N, C-alpha and C positions, 0 to 999 in steps of 0.2 A: 504494500500499499504506500502510495506517495504521501509526503508530508502534508500536502494541500487537501487531501481527502479526509472526509469526516466519518468516523465510525457511527453507525446507526444508534448504538447504545448511548451515545452522548446526548441524543435528542429524546429518546424514549418513544413509545408508540404514538402518543398524542402529539408530541412535538414533531414527529415525522409526518403525521397526517397534516398538521398545519403547514409544514414546509412544502409538502407535495401539492396541496390544494389551494394555495393562496392566490393563484392566478386564474382559477376557474370562476367565471361569472355566470349568473343565471340568465337564460335566454328564453325559456318557455313559460307561458302564463300558467301552465299546468303544474309547474314547480313552485309550490308555496314556500317551502323551506328545504334547503339542501344540506350540505355538510355542516356539522357543528353541534348536533344534538344526538339523542339516542336513536331517533328515526328521522328519515326525510318525510316531508308532508307534500303529497301530490293531490291535485284536485282536477277532475275532469267533468265536474257537475255543470260547467258552463255550457255543455252540449250533451243532452241526454242520449243522443244517437251514437256517441263515441263509446268504443270498447277498449279496454286496456289490454295490450299485448305484452307478454313477458317472455324473454328467452335468456339462456345462460350458457356460457362456454368456459371450459377450463383448459388451460394450456400448460403443459409440463415440460420443463427443460429435459432434453434428451429424447423426448417422444414427439413433441410438436415443433420444437425449434432447437437450433444449435447455435450457441452464442459464439462459436468460432468464427462464423461468417454473418451473423445476424446482428446489426447494430441495435442497441437498446431502444433508440428513438423509433426506428422502423418497427421494432417488435411491439412497442406501445401503440403505435398507430394501427398496426394490423390487428392486434388483440381487440381493439375497440371496433374497428370497421367490420370484422367478421360477425359481430353481434348486430350491428346496424343492418347488415345484409339479410339476416334472418327476419327482421321486422319488415323490411321492404318486400321480402318474399311472401309476406302475408298481405301485401298491398297496403301496408301501414306506413307510419312515420315514427322513427325513433326519437325519443325526447329526453330520456334520462338513463344514466348508467350508474351502477355501483361497481367498485373495483376492490377486490381482495387479493392480497399478496402473501405468499410464503417466501421468505427471504433468508438465504443462507449467509453465513458470516463473511464470505468473500466479497459481498456487495457492500458498497459504501453509500452514504447519502447522495453523493454525486451520481452514482450509477442509477439509483432509483429516480432521482430527479430527471435523468435523461429518458428513462422509460416513460415517466409522466409527461415529459415534453411531447412525446409522440401521442399520448392519449389526449392531451390538450389540443394538439393540432387537429386530430380527428374530430374532437368535440366542436371546435370552432368551425371546421369545414362543413360539418353536417348539422350544426345547430342543436347540439345535444348537451344536456346539463349533467355534470358529475354531482351526485347527491349523497354519496356515502360509500362504505366499504369497510375493510378490515385489514390489518397487517399482523403477521405472525412470524416467528422464527421457523426455519425449515432446515432439515438435515439432508435433503435430497435435491438441492439446487433451487432454482427459481420456479415458483408456481404462480400462475396468474388466473384468477377467476373473475369474469365480468358478467354481470347481469344487466340486461338492457330492457327498459320499459318503454313502450311506444303506444301509439293510438291508432285505431282503425275504425272506419265508419261502418256501423251496422248495415249489413246487406252488401257491403263492398269488400269485406275481408275475404281473402282467397285461401282455400285449404288445398291439401294434396288430393282430396277425394272427390273432386267435382268434374274430372274429365269424362267425356262421353264419346261414344262411337261417332266418327266422322269429324271430331274436333281437329283443328290444326295444331301441330306441335311447333313451338317457336323457341329460339334461344338467343340471348343477347351476346354481343361482342364476338370473341373468338375463344377457342378452347385449346388446352394443352400447353399454353405459354407458361403458366406458373410451374407446372411440372418440369418443363424444360429448363426453367430458371433454376429450379432445385438441382437438377442434374448438372448444370453448369457449375453451381457453387460447390457441389460435392466433388466434381472433377478437379477443380482448382484447389480445393482443400487437400485432396490426396496428393496432387502434384507438388504442393508446397510443404508437405509434411517434413519436418526436420530441417527446413531451409530457412535461415534467419531473415534473409533479405529478399525472399521470394515475392514477386509481383504478379498477382493473378491477371489473366488476360480476359477482359470482358468487352473488348472492342467490338462494336457492331452488334452486340447482344444486350444493349441497355434495356430494351423493351421487356424481354423475358425475365431479366433480372428484377426489374421493378414489379412485374406481375407477381413474382414470388415474395419479395421483401416488403412491398408497399401496395397491396391490392386496394381496389376501390369498391365500395358498395354501389350498386347500380340504381341510385336515386333517379338518374336521368331516364331510365327505362320506365319507371313508375310514372314520372311526369309526362312522358310521351303517351303512355297508355291512357292517362286521364285526359290529355289534350285531344286524342283521337276518339275518345269515348269508347274505349275497348275494355270490357270487363272480362278478365281471364276466368276460365272455369276451374283451373288448377294451376298451382305455381309452387316452386321451391328454388332455392339457390343451389348452384353447382359447387358444393364443397368437397364431395367425395368422388366426383367423376360423373360425367354425363350418363354413362351406362347405369350406374347405381341409382341416380336420381330418376331416370326414366322408369326403372323397375319399381321404385317407391311409388310413383304416381300410378303406374299400372296396377300394382297390388292394392293400393288404397282406394282407387277408383273402380277396381274390378273391370279393367279393360286390357286390350292389347295395344301394340303400336307397330308402326313401320317408320323408320327414319332412313334417309338416303345418304349414303356415304359421300356423294359428290356435293351435298349441301352442308356438310359439317364445316363450320367456319374456322379456319386455321390461319394464323399470321405467318408471314414469310420467315421471320426470325425463328419461329417454332419449327418450321419445316427444315431450315438449314441446320439447326441444332440436332434434330432427330437424325438427319442424314449423317452428320459428323459422328454421332454415337452409334450409328447403324441400328437405330430403333424404328419400329413400325410407326409411322406418323399417325395413322388413324387410331391405332391402339392407344397412343399417348393422348390424343385428343379426347377419346371416349372414356379413358380411365384415369387420367392424370390427377384430377382433383385440384382444389384450392384456387379455382378460377373465379369463384364468387360471381359468376354470371347468373342470370335469371332464366330458368326453364319454365315455360308456361304454355298452356293450351287455351285456344279460343274457338268459339263456334265457327263452323264452316261458313255461315252466313256473313261473317266479318272478314272474309278472305281479302276483299279489296282494301279494307282499312289496315289489316295486318301486313299486307304487301307494301304499304306505304311507309312502314316503320323504318327509321334510320338507325335505331339502336338495336334492332333485333331482326332475325330472318326466320322464315318458315323452313323447317328441316324435315317435316314428316307429318303423319296423321295418326290419330287414335283409331283403333279398330275394335271389333268385338273381342271379348276375353279369350274365346277358344282359338283365336288366330295367333295368340302368343306375341312375344316381343322380338322383333327382328330388324336388322339393318340390311338394306338392299345395296348390293355392291355397285361400283361405278358403271359397270356394263349393263346393269339392270337385270342380270340373269339369276344371280344367286341371292338367297336370303340367309344371312348369318345370324345365329341366335345371339341376342344381347345378354351378356353375363356381367354381373357385378364384380369387377376386378379392381375397383378403386381403393381409396385409403380405408384401412381398418386398423385402428390404433391397437387393438388387442392382438391382432395377427402380426403387427409390425414390431412387437417387443423382441 
């Protein structure tokens, strides 16, 4: 530890909380009282049509992130944004978060301030209030648990179980970039192992790197859906891979699906990285995970509106359940069964 760094024990739990939260300002009228008491006070009674949405995520060092190549500020930003993404996936708006940390002795006040700088940046970018949390000592590295509270309008909240036969399947952005960014980081970490002055080579791959380290929640997709007056029938964010999320919607909605390989959106940098690593590009796009794009279905009658979307594209259709879940290859000849091969934290240990 450098002389300029501050041991957390010198501040104590409440002093640390004060230090970390001093720059967070209240932004939402639903937040009546935030950090500083035993509970936050939230009020949605100004609109009886609103419903409260709650989601939570836990991130564990060594399982969900590697601090060898993940800057703490980026980690804080990502930890917040992945929760915002879950609320947007319900067609809602995130408004508050609580942040709980398990901190091992190797971290200083400055380290945790850097983590919170990323959380603050995310909160300011998406208009979200920090309203509480907890801190504790940890003997297993850094643990981050964030709960996000949002709002959704009754009748417009979108679940996973609403897809129906003939609905269109749409996905935002592009897929596989975050996974390729992770492969790039892992490759450079291994290449530099034991080399003191090693300089990683990220030239020309900035996009996939950012998709892994600093993803964004697709608020713009929700805004475009509202603007075009498109009400999805089912929706979820792509955190574990498109294949996995498609199967979730099919199972919960009791439907089948057909997606077209040629329509899977893939960025050029993703394709180049997959080629460098001799990996199957479509497999990476279908199963990579951590893209945090939005996968949603819309009624066939809204095809014209859905085709106008700038933030998303149509990649397939919902079918009857007995037809199963398949991807049609580029030639249009073969149907390949869709299998959940994406991220599984328990299998990854």
